[in-house]
N, C-alpha and C positions, 0 to 999 in steps of 0.2 A: 518561411516557417513562422507561426504565430509566436508572440512573445511569451505566452503562457501555455504550458502543456498540461498533461494530466496531473503532474505535480510541479508547480513553478519553481521548486527548489532546484530543478534541473537547469534553470536559466540564470543568466547574470545580467546586470546592467538594465536592459530594457524592461525587465520584469519588476524593477524597483527593489532588487535585493540590496539590503543594507549589510554589507560584509562585516563580520565580527571576528576578531582574532580568537582562534581556538587555543585552549590550553595544551600543554605538552601531552603526548600520548602516554597514558598510564598503563595500557595493556602491552604484552609482549609483541614485538614486531612480527608482521606476517611471515609465515614460513618457519618460525622457531617452534611454535606449538600449534597443532591443528585445532581449529574451533570445533566445538560440539554444539548440538542444538540447544538453544537457551543461553549460550554465551553471547554477550553483547558484541555487536560488530564494531570494528574500528572505523572512525570517521576520518577520511582523507580530505573531504571538501567541507568548507564552512557552511553553516546554516545561519540565516538571518531573517529579517522581516520581508515578507512577500505578500502580495495580494494580486489577484487576477481572475480572469474568467475565460473559458474556452467552450467551443461547441461540442456537443455529443452527437456523433453520426451513427446512422444505421450501419450494420456490418458491411454492406456493400458500398458505403460512403456515398450514397445517392440522396440521402435525406437527413436534415438536422432534426433530431428527436429530443433535444434538450440542451441544457447548459450546465457547466460546473463552475461553482464559485469557490475560491480557495483563499484562506487567510492564514498566515503564519507569523508568529511573533516570538522573538527571543529576548529574554531578560537574564543576563548573566549566563549561567549554564542550564537554564530552563527554556524549553521550547514548547510552545502551544500551537496547535494547528487544527483548523476546522475546514472540512471539505463537504460541500452540499451539492449533490447532483439533482437538478430539477428537470422533470420530463414533461413533454407536451401534454400528456394525458392527466397531469395533476399530481402524479406520484413523485416521490423523492427519496433519496438515500443520503444519510448524513453520518459522517465520522468525525469524532472529536478525540484528540490525543494530547497527552502531556508527557514529555520525556526529558531526561537529563542528557545534555550534549556537551560533554567534556571531550576527552579523547575517544570515548565510545558512546554509542547510542543505547541508552537504558530507558526502557518504557516505565512509566509510573502509573498512569491511569488513563481512562478514556471512556467513550460511549459510542455505540453504533445504533442508529435508528433507521428503520425502513417505514415509509408512510405510503398508504394506498392512494388511489385516485381521488378520494374524498379528503385527503390530508390527514387521515386517521392513522396513528401509529399501529403497525401490525407486528413489528419487532422493536424492542427497546432493550439493549444490552449494556449494562455498566460493568466495566472491567477495572478492577483495582489490583494492579500488579504488585504494588508494594505490600498490600495486605493479603494477597492470594485469595481474592474474593470476587465472585461473579454473581450479579443479581440482574433481574429483569423479567421480561415476559415475551411471549409470542402469541398471536391471535390468528387463527385460521377459521374465518367465519364465526360461528358461535363457540368454537373450541379455543379457549384461552388457557395457556399454561404459564405459571409463574415459577421462578427458580431462584434459589439462594444457596450458592455452593462455595465451599472452601476448596480451592485447588492449588496445585503447585504451579506458579507462574514466575519463571525466572526473568531476569532483567532483559534478556534477549527475546521477549515475546513481542511480536510486531503484527499490526493490522492497520488497515486504512492508509493514511498518508505515510506511516512509518515504513510500509513496504517499499514505497518509492525511494525513500532514503537508502534502504538496503540495496535497491537496484543501482542507484547512483554510485555506491561504494563497493560494488561487486568485486572489482579487480583487487582491491585492498584486502579482501576477506576470503576469496575463493580458494578452495583446495580441490585439485583435480577437476577444475572447471565447474564447481558447484558451491553454493552457499546454502546451508541448512539453518532454519530458524523455527521457533515455536510460534503458533498463531492460535486465535480463538475464533470459532465460527458458530453461528446460531443455525441449528439444523432440524427443527427450530429450537430445541434445547441446546445449551452451550456445549461445544465440543472442542477440546484442546488437542491439537495435533501438530505434527512437524511437517513443514513444507520445504521444498528446495528450489532454488533458482539454478538452472542448468544452462551453460553456454552452448549455443549452437554454432553453426558456421556463419561466414559473412553473407550478407544479403543487401538489398537495396530497396528503397521506397522512393516514390515519385510524387511528392507533394507539389503544390503550386510553386514554381520557381526553379524546378529542375530535380534531377536525380540526386539522392543522398545515399551514400554508402553507410551501412549500419552493421551492428553485431546483434544477433538474435539471442534473447534470454527467454527461456520458458519456465513457467512456474507450475509445480506439480507436487502432490503429496509424496512423502517418502515411502508410504506403505502401498501395497498393490491394491489399486482401487477396484479390481475385479473381485476381490474377496471381501469387500466391505461396501454394501449397498448404500450406506449413509455417505461415505466418502464420494461415491459416484455422483451424488447430488451436488457436492460443493467443489468438484474438481474438473470443471469444463476446461477446454483449451484456453490458456492465458499466455500471451506473448508480449514481450517488450522489445521494441526495435530501437536500439541505442546507437546514437551517433557519437563516435569516439571524440574526445576533446578534453579540455581542462576548464571546467568539469565536463563529464559526459552529458549529452542532451538526449531527452526522450523524444524521438522522432515520431513514434506511433505506439499506441496501445490497442491490442485486440483481445477481448475477453469478456467475462460476465460483468454486469452492472452490480449484482449482489448475489446472495445465495439462491435466489430464484432462478438464476442461470440465463437471463436475457442477455444476448450478445450485443456489445457496443464497440465503437471505434473512436479513439481520440487521436488527433494528430495536429 
């Protein structure tokens, strides 16, 4: 298994994680009160400083089509993370996030950028959770749209690298085998919706080095995508293959690279 996965916060030691002591949990213990969408998740596992790179594979794992660079830094209870996926055709996707990581994961602000093969930004979305404000633009050929919206963004709003932290802490927060959270998607105008991680059955993957037993988590919208054509565009099959452990490790990711829906694999 490589030292760095889709989100290196899933690794310890070899990924260069600088472990930092978490403060006592301030939220009620799991099982006492059920979470609702928008409630911050409880953090069972420590987050610290991480940096790494991994290959991006085609869906059939026959060709490397790019690389992901990841940098995460923690100072006190503030966590900053940047993930940039660079593809062989010159295009790239970038997510920047800032969050509070005490006993819970509380999003503060961030930015999502999609660049085309010429390196030109075609989507640039700034998300300010604390202020409940989304600004940015999207460009489709000569059709450019700008937006400046005041929306309700609870602290449990997650996107980009924050989703992988939710995945890692799934067992601490699940109710009836699922964890619901709020997210922001550019479609191409901003859309706030609820997503859920749902536990599937046991499975296995076979990376170099042998078979690995995993648990499958699927990500999907909470609303029926058949009745919402916009959601159909942003809800392709997304699966996380999680190797149980302390902490759990991401063995494989299969899903879209961004809202355009191109399928990729990381492992």
